[in-house]
The first five atom37 places (N, CA, C, CB, O) and aatype in JSON, in Angstrom:
{
  "aatype": [12, 3, 11, 10, 11, 16, 10, 11, 3, 13, 6, 13, 1, 10, 13, 16, 2, 6, 15, 16, 2, 11, 13, 0, 2, 11, 2, 9, 1, 2, 2, 10, 11, 0, 6, 0, 9, 11, 17, 19, 11, 3, 11, 6, 1, 7, 9, 11, 13, 8, 5, 6, 3, 10, 15, 19, 15, 7, 2, 6, 0, 8, 11, 19, 9, 3, 13, 10, 8, 0, 5, 9, 6, 17, 9, 11, 8, 13, 13, 2, 9, 16, 6, 11, 3, 10],
  "atom_mask": [
    [1, 1, 1, 1, 1],
    [1, 1, 1, 1, 1],
    [1, 1, 1, 1, 1],
    [1, 1, 1, 1, 1],
    [1, 1, 1, 1, 1],
    [1, 1, 1, 1, 1],
    [1, 1, 1, 1, 1],
    [1, 1, 1, 1, 1],
    [1, 1, 1, 1, 1],
    [1, 1, 1, 1, 1],
    [1, 1, 1, 1, 1],
    [1, 1, 1, 1, 1],
    [1, 1, 1, 1, 1],
    [1, 1, 1, 1, 1],
    [1, 1, 1, 1, 1],
    [1, 1, 1, 1, 1],
    [1, 1, 1, 1, 1],
    [1, 1, 1, 1, 1],
    [1, 1, 1, 1, 1],
    [1, 1, 1, 1, 1],
    [1, 1, 1, 1, 1],
    [1, 1, 1, 1, 1],
    [1, 1, 1, 1, 1],
    [1, 1, 1, 1, 1],
    [1, 1, 1, 1, 1],
    [1, 1, 1, 1, 1],
    [1, 1, 1, 1, 1],
    [1, 1, 1, 1, 1],
    [1, 1, 1, 1, 1],
    [1, 1, 1, 1, 1],
    [1, 1, 1, 1, 1],
    [1, 1, 1, 1, 1],
    [1, 1, 1, 1, 1],
    [1, 1, 1, 1, 1],
    [1, 1, 1, 1, 1],
    [1, 1, 1, 1, 1],
    [1, 1, 1, 1, 1],
    [1, 1, 1, 1, 1],
    [1, 1, 1, 1, 1],
    [1, 1, 1, 1, 1],
    [1, 1, 1, 1, 1],
    [1, 1, 1, 1, 1],
    [1, 1, 1, 1, 1],
    [1, 1, 1, 1, 1],
    [1, 1, 1, 1, 1],
    [1, 1, 1, 0, 1],
    [1, 1, 1, 1, 1],
    [1, 1, 1, 1, 1],
    [1, 1, 1, 1, 1],
    [1, 1, 1, 1, 1],
    [1, 1, 1, 1, 1],
    [1, 1, 1, 1, 1],
    [1, 1, 1, 1, 1],
    [1, 1, 1, 1, 1],
    [1, 1, 1, 1, 1],
    [1, 1, 1, 1, 1],
    [1, 1, 1, 1, 1],
    [1, 1, 1, 0, 1],
    [1, 1, 1, 1, 1],
    [1, 1, 1, 1, 1],
    [1, 1, 1, 1, 1],
    [1, 1, 1, 1, 1],
    [1, 1, 1, 1, 1],
    [1, 1, 1, 1, 1],
    [1, 1, 1, 1, 1],
    [1, 1, 1, 1, 1],
    [1, 1, 1, 1, 1],
    [1, 1, 1, 1, 1],
    [1, 1, 1, 1, 1],
    [1, 1, 1, 1, 1],
    [1, 1, 1, 1, 1],
    [1, 1, 1, 1, 1],
    [1, 1, 1, 1, 1],
    [1, 1, 1, 1, 1],
    [1, 1, 1, 1, 1],
    [1, 1, 1, 1, 1],
    [1, 1, 1, 1, 1],
    [1, 1, 1, 1, 1],
    [1, 1, 1, 1, 1],
    [1, 1, 1, 1, 1],
    [1, 1, 1, 1, 1],
    [1, 1, 1, 1, 1],
    [1, 1, 1, 1, 1],
    [1, 1, 1, 1, 1],
    [1, 1, 1, 1, 1],
    [1, 1, 1, 1, 1]
  ],
  "atom_positions": [
    [[20.78, -73.74, 167.04], [19.64, -74.3, 167.27], [18.36, -73.37, 166.99], [19.72, -74.76, 168.6], [18.29, -72.16, 167.22]],
    [[17.31, -74.23, 166.41], [16.03, -73.59, 165.68], [15.23, -73.05, 166.43], [15.24, -74.42, 164.97], [14.94, -73.63, 167.48]],
    [[14.68, -71.87, 166.13], [13.47, -71.08, 167.14], [12.51, -72.27, 167.28], [12.52, -69.51, 166.36], [12.42, -73.2, 166.48]],
    [[11.81, -72.12, 168.4], [10.72, -72.94, 168.65], [9.41, -72.44, 167.84], [10.49, -72.97, 170.17], [9.07, -71.27, 167.95]],
    [[8.75, -73.24, 167.12], [7.87, -72.72, 166.24], [6.33, -72.62, 167.16], [7.86, -73.75, 164.83], [5.99, -73.34, 168.1]],
    [[5.62, -71.55, 166.58], [4.3, -71.59, 167.3], [3.27, -71.77, 166.26], [4.01, -70.28, 168.17], [3.53, -72.04, 165.09]],
    [[2.15, -71.61, 166.71], [0.83, -71.99, 165.75], [0.87, -70.9, 164.56], [-0.81, -71.86, 166.67], [0.44, -71.26, 163.46]],
    [[1.37, -69.53, 164.73], [1.27, -68.67, 163.81], [2.18, -68.98, 162.62], [1.49, -67.45, 164.37], [2.0, -68.45, 161.53]],
    [[3.28, -69.95, 162.87], [4.29, -70.28, 161.9], [3.81, -71.24, 160.94], [5.48, -70.79, 162.52], [4.33, -71.35, 159.83]],
    [[2.79, -71.95, 161.34], [2.28, -72.89, 160.43], [1.23, -72.49, 159.32], [1.75, -73.86, 161.21], [0.31, -71.71, 159.58]],
    [[1.38, -73.04, 158.13], [0.43, -72.71, 157.21], [-0.43, -73.95, 156.78], [1.11, -72.07, 156.07], [0.15, -74.96, 156.4]],
    [[-1.65, -73.91, 156.82], [-2.52, -74.88, 156.23], [-2.88, -74.95, 154.82], [-3.59, -74.81, 156.83], [-3.39, -73.97, 154.28]],
    [[-2.66, -75.95, 154.23], [-2.88, -75.56, 152.66], [-4.16, -76.64, 152.48], [-1.29, -75.91, 151.44], [-4.03, -77.86, 152.39]],
    [[-5.16, -76.04, 152.47], [-6.48, -76.92, 152.41], [-7.19, -76.43, 150.9], [-7.64, -76.55, 153.94], [-7.99, -77.16, 150.32]],
    [[-6.87, -75.44, 150.5], [-7.7, -74.98, 149.25], [-6.53, -74.34, 148.37], [-9.04, -73.79, 149.64], [-5.48, -73.86, 148.81]],
    [[-6.93, -74.43, 147.04], [-6.0, -73.8, 145.85], [-6.17, -72.39, 145.9], [-6.39, -74.3, 144.3], [-5.21, -71.71, 145.55]],
    [[-7.28, -71.77, 146.31], [-7.38, -70.24, 146.22], [-6.64, -69.68, 147.44], [-8.97, -69.71, 146.19], [-6.77, -70.18, 148.56]],
    [[-5.86, -68.62, 147.17], [-4.97, -68.08, 148.39], [-6.04, -67.32, 149.23], [-3.62, -66.97, 147.9], [-5.92, -67.55, 150.44]],
    [[-6.93, -66.59, 148.94], [-7.58, -66.1, 150.06], [-8.62, -66.89, 150.77], [-8.11, -64.98, 149.72], [-9.12, -66.48, 151.81]],
    [[-8.96, -68.06, 150.22], [-9.73, -69.06, 150.99], [-8.74, -69.68, 151.92], [-10.45, -70.16, 150.06], [-9.12, -69.99, 153.05]],
    [[-7.66, -69.87, 151.61], [-6.54, -70.36, 152.45], [-6.33, -69.45, 153.8], [-5.19, -70.34, 151.55], [-6.3, -69.86, 154.96]],
    [[-6.21, -68.23, 153.38], [-5.98, -67.36, 154.6], [-7.01, -67.15, 155.43], [-5.55, -66.12, 154.3], [-6.82, -66.92, 156.62]],
    [[-8.37, -67.21, 154.83], [-9.63, -67.26, 155.8], [-9.63, -68.68, 156.53], [-11.12, -67.06, 154.91], [-9.86, -68.77, 157.74]],
    [[-9.39, -69.64, 155.82], [-9.18, -71.15, 156.55], [-8.45, -71.03, 157.76], [-8.32, -72.24, 155.65], [-8.86, -71.23, 158.91]],
    [[-7.19, -70.63, 157.32], [-6.04, -70.44, 158.43], [-6.33, -69.72, 159.74], [-4.91, -69.65, 157.84], [-6.16, -70.13, 160.89]],
    [[-6.82, -68.57, 159.31], [-7.59, -67.59, 160.45], [-8.7, -68.64, 161.29], [-8.6, -66.11, 159.53], [-8.58, -68.73, 162.51]],
    [[-9.57, -69.28, 160.72], [-10.49, -69.87, 161.59], [-9.98, -70.97, 162.26], [-11.61, -70.23, 160.97], [-10.39, -71.3, 163.37]],
    [[-9.03, -71.6, 161.61], [-8.4, -72.86, 162.4], [-7.7, -72.46, 163.46], [-7.46, -73.73, 161.62], [-7.94, -72.99, 164.54]],
    [[-6.62, -71.37, 163.35], [-6.06, -70.93, 164.55], [-6.88, -70.47, 165.32], [-5.18, -70.09, 164.45], [-6.65, -70.91, 166.44]],
    [[-8.01, -69.59, 165.32], [-8.92, -69.16, 166.19], [-9.79, -70.28, 167.0], [-9.73, -68.28, 165.45], [-10.19, -70.15, 168.16]],
    [[-9.96, -71.21, 166.3], [-10.65, -72.45, 166.96], [-9.62, -73.23, 167.94], [-11.19, -73.52, 165.74], [-9.92, -73.57, 169.09]],
    [[-8.37, -73.48, 167.33], [-7.32, -74.13, 168.17], [-6.92, -72.93, 169.51], [-5.86, -74.51, 167.04], [-6.78, -73.31, 170.67]],
    [[-6.86, -72.23, 169.3], [-6.56, -71.15, 170.21], [-7.8, -71.11, 171.36], [-6.41, -69.69, 169.32], [-7.57, -70.95, 172.55]],
    [[-8.88, -71.23, 170.91], [-10.09, -71.22, 172.0], [-10.09, -72.59, 172.77], [-11.65, -71.02, 171.24], [-10.46, -72.8, 173.93]],
    [[-9.54, -73.53, 171.78], [-9.49, -74.83, 172.89], [-8.41, -74.89, 173.59], [-9.56, -76.21, 172.32], [-8.38, -75.57, 174.62]],
    [[-7.51, -74.31, 173.22], [-5.89, -74.26, 174.04], [-6.39, -73.5, 175.35], [-4.36, -73.17, 173.06], [-6.06, -74.0, 176.42]],
    [[-7.16, -72.34, 175.38], [-7.54, -71.56, 176.48], [-8.41, -72.44, 177.54], [-8.32, -70.32, 175.95], [-8.43, -72.38, 178.77]],
    [[-9.04, -73.17, 176.74], [-9.93, -74.13, 177.76], [-9.06, -75.17, 178.48], [-11.13, -75.0, 176.92], [-9.24, -75.58, 179.63]],
    [[-8.03, -75.56, 177.57], [-7.04, -76.33, 178.54], [-6.14, -75.73, 179.4], [-6.24, -77.11, 177.87], [-5.62, -76.33, 180.34]],
    [[-5.95, -74.73, 179.17], [-4.99, -73.9, 180.29], [-6.13, -73.53, 181.53], [-4.2, -72.19, 179.5], [-5.76, -73.59, 182.7]],
    [[-7.21, -73.23, 181.25], [-8.21, -73.08, 182.43], [-8.31, -74.32, 183.34], [-9.65, -72.78, 181.86], [-8.25, -74.28, 184.57]],
    [[-8.5, -75.57, 182.5], [-8.7, -76.79, 183.18], [-7.33, -76.96, 183.88], [-9.1, -78.02, 182.19], [-7.35, -77.32, 185.06]],
    [[-6.31, -76.75, 183.35], [-4.95, -77.28, 184.22], [-4.79, -76.25, 185.33], [-3.39, -77.33, 183.25], [-4.19, -76.58, 186.35]],
    [[-5.38, -74.79, 185.17], [-5.36, -74.1, 186.38], [-6.06, -74.57, 187.61], [-5.8, -72.94, 186.13], [-5.66, -74.56, 188.77]],
    [[-7.26, -75.01, 187.09], [-8.16, -75.8, 188.12], [-7.35, -77.05, 188.88], [-9.5, -76.46, 187.27], [-7.36, -77.31, 190.08]],
    [[-6.76, -77.63, 187.97], [-5.94, -78.82, 188.59], [-4.79, -78.27, 189.65], [0.0, 0.0, 0.0], [-4.51, -78.84, 190.7]],
    [[-4.23, -77.15, 189.19], [-3.37, -76.51, 190.12], [-4.01, -76.08, 191.43], [-2.78, -75.38, 189.48], [-3.37, -76.11, 192.47]],
    [[-5.41, -75.64, 191.37], [-5.7, -75.06, 192.74], [-6.1, -76.38, 193.45], [-6.93, -73.83, 192.78], [-6.13, -76.37, 194.68]],
    [[-6.37, -77.35, 192.86], [-7.07, -78.53, 193.54], [-5.96, -79.13, 194.1], [-7.92, -79.54, 192.63], [-6.21, -79.7, 195.16]],
    [[-4.72, -79.18, 193.69], [-3.5, -79.82, 194.17], [-2.97, -78.87, 195.28], [-2.41, -80.05, 192.97], [-2.44, -79.39, 196.26]],
    [[-3.06, -77.64, 195.22], [-2.49, -76.6, 196.22], [-3.42, -76.83, 197.44], [-2.52, -74.94, 195.65], [-2.93, -76.57, 198.54]],
    [[-4.67, -77.26, 197.4], [-5.46, -77.54, 198.42], [-5.22, -78.83, 199.17], [-6.69, -77.5, 197.96], [-5.46, -79.11, 200.34]],
    [[-4.7, -79.53, 198.21], [-4.28, -80.95, 198.96], [-3.04, -81.2, 199.32], [-4.52, -82.08, 198.24], [-2.69, -82.37, 199.48]],
    [[-2.13, -80.12, 199.52], [-0.76, -80.03, 199.67], [-0.34, -80.78, 201.24], [-0.35, -78.36, 199.53], [0.62, -81.52, 201.47]],
    [[-1.18, -80.4, 201.99], [-1.11, -81.19, 203.35], [-1.23, -82.72, 203.35], [-2.23, -80.72, 204.24], [-0.53, -83.44, 204.06]],
    [[-2.02, -83.1, 202.62], [-2.28, -84.73, 202.56], [-1.1, -85.35, 201.82], [-3.75, -85.16, 201.72], [-0.46, -86.31, 202.27]],
    [[-0.83, -84.7, 200.56], [0.15, -85.5, 199.63], [1.57, -85.0, 199.39], [-0.46, -85.61, 198.29], [2.45, -85.57, 198.74]],
    [[1.65, -83.61, 200.13], [2.9, -83.01, 199.97], [3.75, -82.94, 198.76], [0.0, 0.0, 0.0], [3.45, -82.28, 197.77]],
    [[4.93, -83.71, 198.91], [5.82, -83.9, 197.63], [5.17, -84.15, 196.56], [6.75, -84.91, 197.68], [5.44, -83.41, 195.62]],
    [[4.28, -85.06, 196.35], [3.69, -85.69, 195.18], [2.93, -84.54, 194.58], [2.76, -86.99, 195.51], [3.05, -84.42, 193.36]],
    [[2.18, -83.68, 195.17], [1.43, -82.53, 194.91], [2.23, -81.35, 194.27], [0.82, -82.11, 196.16], [1.95, -80.61, 193.33]],
    [[3.23, -81.4, 195.01], [4.24, -80.38, 194.36], [4.81, -80.64, 193.07], [5.36, -80.2, 195.18], [5.07, -79.72, 192.29]],
    [[5.07, -82.04, 192.76], [5.49, -82.58, 191.48], [4.28, -82.27, 190.46], [5.83, -84.2, 191.59], [4.53, -81.78, 189.36]],
    [[3.18, -82.52, 190.8], [1.93, -82.45, 189.67], [1.84, -80.96, 189.67], [0.29, -83.28, 190.1], [1.48, -80.56, 188.56]],
    [[2.05, -79.89, 190.63], [1.81, -78.64, 190.22], [2.75, -78.07, 189.3], [1.69, -77.88, 191.25], [2.41, -77.33, 188.38]],
    [[3.83, -78.39, 189.53], [5.33, -78.19, 188.57], [5.08, -78.62, 187.04], [6.73, -79.32, 189.2], [5.35, -77.98, 186.03]],
    [[4.51, -79.8, 187.16], [4.27, -80.37, 185.82], [3.01, -79.48, 185.08], [3.87, -82.05, 185.99], [3.04, -79.17, 183.89]],
    [[2.01, -79.18, 185.91], [0.92, -78.53, 185.18], [1.07, -77.11, 184.95], [-0.3, -78.7, 185.86], [0.27, -76.53, 184.22]],
    [[2.21, -76.42, 185.59], [2.66, -75.2, 185.19], [3.5, -74.98, 184.03], [3.24, -74.75, 186.13], [3.5, -73.96, 183.34]],
    [[4.33, -76.16, 183.84], [5.05, -76.56, 182.59], [4.03, -76.58, 181.31], [5.72, -78.04, 182.81], [4.23, -75.91, 180.29]],
    [[2.98, -77.4, 181.52], [2.11, -77.52, 180.65], [1.66, -76.35, 180.15], [1.23, -78.2, 181.04], [1.68, -76.04, 178.96]],
    [[1.15, -75.51, 181.3], [0.34, -74.25, 180.75], [1.43, -73.45, 180.13], [-0.52, -73.33, 181.96], [1.06, -72.83, 179.13]],
    [[2.57, -73.3, 180.43], [3.64, -72.31, 179.85], [3.66, -72.81, 178.38], [5.25, -72.4, 180.64], [3.28, -72.08, 177.48]],
    [[4.08, -73.99, 178.18], [4.06, -74.67, 176.82], [2.85, -74.49, 175.96], [4.22, -76.09, 177.0], [3.06, -74.38, 174.75]],
    [[1.55, -74.46, 176.43], [0.44, -74.07, 175.64], [0.36, -72.61, 175.33], [-0.74, -74.46, 176.28], [0.0, -72.22, 174.23]],
    [[0.68, -71.86, 176.23], [0.47, -70.34, 176.02], [1.52, -69.97, 175.11], [0.53, -69.42, 177.36], [1.37, -69.0, 174.36]],
    [[2.53, -70.62, 175.12], [3.73, -70.2, 173.94], [3.37, -70.5, 172.81], [5.09, -70.83, 174.01], [3.44, -69.59, 171.98]],
    [[2.84, -71.88, 172.33], [2.58, -72.24, 171.27], [1.51, -71.47, 170.39], [2.35, -73.37, 171.5], [1.67, -70.87, 169.33]],
    [[0.17, -71.71, 171.27], [-0.83, -70.93, 170.83], [-1.05, -69.5, 170.97], [-1.72, -71.39, 171.23], [-2.1, -68.91, 170.76]],
    [[0.38, -68.86, 171.47], [0.21, -67.28, 171.56], [-0.95, -66.92, 172.39], [-0.01, -66.59, 170.14], [-1.71, -66.04, 171.98]],
    [[-1.17, -67.49, 173.5], [-2.01, -66.85, 174.56], [-1.59, -65.93, 175.43], [-2.47, -67.68, 175.31], [-0.58, -66.1, 176.12]],
    [[-2.27, -64.98, 175.47], [-1.79, -63.78, 176.63], [-2.76, -63.81, 177.58], [-1.68, -62.16, 176.1], [-3.89, -64.27, 177.37]],
    [[-2.3, -63.23, 178.9], [-3.22, -62.91, 180.07], [-4.55, -62.54, 179.65], [-2.71, -61.79, 180.91], [-5.57, -63.06, 180.1]],
    [[-4.5, -61.56, 178.71], [-5.63, -60.81, 178.17], [-6.84, -61.95, 177.56], [-4.99, -59.74, 176.91], [-8.05, -61.77, 177.68]],
    [[-6.31, -62.96, 177.0], [-6.97, -63.93, 176.17], [-7.55, -64.89, 177.55], [-5.78, -64.76, 174.93], [-8.48, -65.67, 177.33]],
    [[-7.15, -64.83, 178.5], [-7.53, -65.78, 179.76], [-8.82, -64.91, 180.4], [-6.06, -65.99, 181.03], [-9.4, -65.32, 181.4]]
  ]
}
């Protein structure tokens, strides 16, 4: 089975100049990671909202919370986000 790829495993070939490509790749990765951090924080707010709503919707809220946790873990893995980044 192949190892799951993360953002750092991808190379974006935008320019013919290698040093320009490295600079562009770093900027692209940083911008994508910054956006992914926003996604994680938004999903964490969603978890808090549904945790407060547990008494009303019970089992359905648990399913949503589990789904949000799975999304967060995938985003953190793919974009190499650490707790320090958050």
